[in-house]
C-alpha positions as CSV (number, residue, x, y, z in Angstrom):
1,X,18.7,-10.4,11.9
2,X,20.8,-12.6,10.4
3,X,22.5,-15.8,11.9
4,X,26.4,-15.7,11.5
5,X,28.6,-18.9,12.2
6,X,30.8,-18.4,15.2
7,X,34.5,-18.7,14.6
8,X,37.5,-17.6,16.6
9,X,39.1,-16.0,13.6
10,X,36.1,-13.3,13.5
11,X,37.2,-10.2,15.3
12,X,33.9,-8.6,15.4
13,X,30.2,-9.9,15.5
14,X,27.6,-7.0,15.3
15,X,24.7,-7.9,17.6
16,X,22.2,-5.3,16.4
17,X,22.9,-1.6,15.0
18,X,24.1,-0.3,18.1
19,X,25.6,-3.2,19.9
20,X,28.7,-5.7,19.0
21,X,31.1,-7.9,20.5
22,X,34.7,-7.5,19.7
23,X,37.6,-10.0,20.6
24,X,39.7,-8.7,23.2
25,X,43.3,-8.1,22.9
26,X,45.4,-10.8,25.0
27,X,47.4,-8.6,27.0
28,X,44.6,-6.1,27.7
29,X,42.3,-8.8,29.0
30,X,45.2,-10.2,30.9
31,X,45.4,-6.7,32.7
32,X,41.7,-6.4,33.0
33,X,41.6,-9.9,34.7
34,X,44.5,-9.1,37.0
35,X,42.8,-6.1,38.2
36,X,39.1,-7.0,38.4
37,X,39.4,-10.7,39.5
38,X,38.0,-11.6,42.7
39,X,37.7,-15.1,44.1
40,X,34.4,-14.3,46.2
41,X,32.5,-13.6,43.1
42,X,34.1,-15.8,40.7
43,X,35.5,-18.5,42.9
44,X,34.1,-21.4,40.9
45,X,36.4,-20.4,38.1
46,X,39.4,-20.8,40.3
47,X,40.7,-23.5,38.6
48,X,40.5,-21.7,35.2
49,X,42.9,-19.5,33.7
50,X,41.2,-16.1,32.7
51,X,44.1,-14.8,30.6
52,X,44.8,-18.1,29.0
53,X,45.8,-18.0,25.2
54,X,43.2,-20.8,24.7
55,X,40.6,-18.5,25.7
56,X,38.9,-16.2,23.4
57,X,37.6,-13.0,25.4
58,X,35.2,-10.7,23.8
59,X,34.2,-7.0,24.9
60,X,30.8,-5.7,24.6
61,X,30.8,-2.7,22.8
62,X,27.9,0.0,22.5
63,X,29.0,2.1,19.3
64,X,32.6,2.8,20.1
65,X,32.3,2.4,23.9
66,X,33.2,-0.8,25.8
């Protein structure tokens, strides 16, 4: 296993041969948060903006599947 320096400019990080994380599209991430955000479970984030352009969101992939 090799260590890769973290950068917001890198779109994908391979975690293993099977798993990776990939930077989420801003619009798609905003839609996901709109649909699945539930204050009962993530209430401590209520002051944060899930779909803020300041936040880099990443999807976990197993092969080509999210």
